[in-house]
C-alpha positions as CSV (number, residue, x, y, z in Angstrom):
1,M,11.0,55.0,-25.0
2,N,9.7,58.0,-26.7
3,P,8.9,58.0,-30.5
4,T,11.5,59.8,-32.4
5,M,11.9,61.0,-36.0
6,N,15.3,61.7,-37.7
7,D,16.8,61.2,-41.1
8,T,16.5,57.4,-41.3
9,L,15.0,55.9,-38.0
10,R,11.0,56.7,-37.5
11,F,9.2,54.6,-34.9
12,R,6.3,54.6,-32.5
13,S,5.4,53.0,-29.4
14,V,2.9,50.1,-29.4
15,G,3.5,48.8,-25.9
16,P,5.8,48.6,-23.1
17,D,9.4,48.7,-24.5
18,V,8.0,47.8,-28.0
19,C,8.1,50.2,-31.0
20,V,7.4,49.6,-34.6
21,A,8.9,51.1,-37.7
22,P,8.5,51.2,-41.4
23,Q,11.3,49.5,-43.7
24,L,14.7,49.9,-42.0
25,T,18.1,49.7,-43.8
26,P,21.4,48.3,-42.4
27,E,22.5,51.9,-41.7
28,A,19.6,52.3,-39.3
29,M,20.8,49.6,-37.0
30,A,23.5,51.9,-35.5
31,E,20.7,54.5,-34.8
32,A,18.5,51.8,-33.3
33,V,21.3,51.2,-30.7
34,Q,21.8,55.0,-30.2
35,A,17.9,55.3,-29.5
36,G,18.4,52.5,-26.9
37,F,17.0,49.5,-28.5
38,R,18.4,46.0,-27.7
39,S,16.6,43.8,-30.2
40,V,15.2,44.0,-33.7
41,I,12.4,41.9,-35.3
42,N,12.2,42.0,-39.2
43,N,8.4,41.2,-40.3
44,R,9.2,41.9,-43.9
45,P,9.7,38.9,-46.4
46,D,13.0,39.7,-48.5
47,F,12.2,41.2,-52.0
48,E,8.5,41.8,-51.2
49,H,8.5,44.7,-53.7
50,G,11.5,44.2,-55.7
51,P,15.2,43.9,-55.4
52,E,16.0,47.3,-54.2
53,Q,14.7,46.3,-50.6
54,P,17.6,45.4,-48.3
55,T,17.7,41.7,-47.5
56,H,17.4,40.5,-44.0
57,A,20.8,38.9,-44.1
58,A,22.3,42.4,-44.8
59,I,20.2,44.0,-42.0
60,E,21.0,41.2,-39.6
61,A,24.8,41.4,-40.3
62,A,24.5,45.3,-39.4
63,A,22.2,44.7,-36.4
64,R,24.8,42.0,-34.8
65,A,27.7,44.3,-35.7
66,V,26.4,47.0,-33.3
67,G,25.3,44.4,-30.8
68,L,21.7,43.9,-31.3
69,E,19.6,40.9,-31.0
70,Y,18.0,40.3,-34.4
71,R,15.3,37.9,-35.6
72,F,13.8,37.4,-38.8
73,L,9.8,36.4,-39.0
74,P,8.7,37.2,-42.3
75,V,4.8,37.4,-42.5
76,A,2.4,38.5,-45.2
77,S,1.0,41.9,-45.0
78,A,-2.7,40.7,-45.4
79,Y,-2.8,37.8,-42.9
80,Q,-0.7,36.3,-39.9
81,S,-1.3,32.9,-39.0
82,P,-1.8,31.5,-35.6
83,Q,1.4,30.1,-35.7
84,E,3.1,33.3,-36.8
85,I,1.4,35.2,-34.0
86,A,2.6,32.6,-31.5
87,A,6.2,32.8,-32.8
88,F,6.0,36.6,-32.5
89,A,4.6,36.2,-28.9
90,Q,7.6,33.9,-28.0
91,L,10.1,36.5,-29.5
92,L,8.4,39.3,-27.4
93,R,8.8,37.0,-24.3
94,D,12.6,36.2,-25.1
95,L,14.4,39.1,-26.6
96,P,16.0,41.8,-24.7
97,R,14.0,45.0,-24.5
98,P,13.3,47.6,-25.8
99,I,12.4,45.9,-29.0
100,L,12.1,47.6,-32.4
101,V,9.8,45.7,-35.0
102,F,9.5,46.7,-38.4
103,C,7.9,45.7,-41.9
104,R,7.0,48.0,-45.0
105,S,5.0,50.6,-43.2
106,G,4.7,49.2,-39.6
107,A,1.1,48.3,-40.1
108,R,1.4,44.6,-40.1
109,S,4.0,44.7,-37.2
110,T,1.4,46.6,-35.4
111,R,-1.2,44.0,-36.1
112,L,1.0,41.1,-35.2
113,Y,1.8,42.8,-31.7
114,N,-1.7,43.6,-31.0
115,A,-2.7,39.8,-32.0
116,A,0.3,38.5,-29.8
117,T,-0.6,40.4,-26.7
118,A,-4.4,40.2,-26.9
119,A,-5.6,37.9,-24.0
């Protein structure tokens, strides 16, 4: 999977068949399918920075409508617990790849990926 940038979908590779992105919208789910993704993990809590942020329910509905697997694993930006890291590692094992993971900027999803795959 090659990093790409277009109007709404920007992502970068962090590992085999796993990419991270900043906040995604429901509309970006169709683009994720076109880019070849099969699964999406949302690490951003709803309304983290206000009501203008799309809800995970809206993103999930859009993802499922285009055939993507979708999981909501909200984590704080400053700290990811051992339980959250283990849950993320399980999602990496279980979900069809390639996987697109997102949060506000992509940084917490990258840290979560690195912690879940460190061994």
